[in-house]
C-alpha positions in Angstrom: 0.0 0.0 0.0 1.1 3.5 -0.6 2.5 5.6 2.2 4.0 9.0 2.9 7.7 9.6 3.8 8.5 12.5 6.2 12.1 13.6 6.4 13.5 16.0 9.1 17.2 16.7 8.5 19.2 17.5 11.7 22.3 19.6 11.1 25.2 19.1 13.4 27.2 22.3 12.7 24.4 24.7 13.6 22.0 22.5 15.6 19.0 23.4 13.4 16.5 21.0 11.8 14.6 21.3 8.6 11.6 19.3 7.6 11.2 18.4 3.9 7.8 18.3 2.3 6.1 14.9 2.6 6.6 12.6 -0.4 4.2 9.9 -1.4 5.8 6.5 -1.9 3.7 4.5 -4.4 3.4 0.8 -3.9 2.5 -0.2 -7.5 -0.3 -2.5 -6.5 -3.5 -2.8 -8.6 -5.5 -3.1 -5.3 -4.5 0.3 -3.9 -6.6 3.2 -5.0 -3.6 5.6 -4.6 -1.3 3.5 -6.8 -0.5 4.5 -10.4 -1.4 0.9 -11.4 -4.9 1.0 -9.9 -7.3 0.4 -12.9 -9.1 3.5 -14.0 -12.4 1.6 -14.3 -12.3 0.4 -10.7 -14.9 2.5 -8.9 -17.2 2.3 -5.9 -19.0 0.3 -4.7 -16.7 -2.6 -5.9 -13.5 -0.6 -5.4 -14.3 0.0 -1.7 -14.6 -3.8 -1.2 -11.6 -5.0 -3.2 -9.0 -2.2 -2.9 -7.2 -0.5 -0.1 -8.8 2.9 0.6 -6.1 4.4 2.9 -2.4 5.0 3.1 -0.1 2.9 5.4 1.5 4.6 8.4 4.1 7.2 7.2 7.8 6.5 7.2 9.8 8.9 9.4 13.5 9.6 8.7 15.7 11.9 10.8 19.1 11.9 9.2 21.9 13.7 11.0 24.0 15.8 8.5 27.5 17.1 9.3 26.9 20.5 7.7 25.0 23.8 8.2 21.3 24.2 7.4 20.2 26.2 4.3 19.5 29.3 6.4 22.9 29.3 8.1 24.7 28.4 4.8 23.1 31.5 3.2 24.0 33.7 6.2 27.6 32.5 6.2 28.0 33.2 2.4 26.7 36.8 2.9 29.2 37.4 5.7 32.1 36.6 3.4 31.5 39.6 1.1 
């Protein structure tokens, strides 16, 4: 079943965190109404009985990056000039 992926990058150099926009991860199943492989002719009421009607729980990733966040990177580049 399709799900969303939420990523929140944690930056070690400045201590800030940035959340990226959620991304839909598509499953490819013909029995998931959110999948690109879901048949276009599959419609209620049969679709609600045979196909998944909801997303799975979202994936959460919190990578730690040894760098500065985008705001601090821009601020540091302005200080050089």
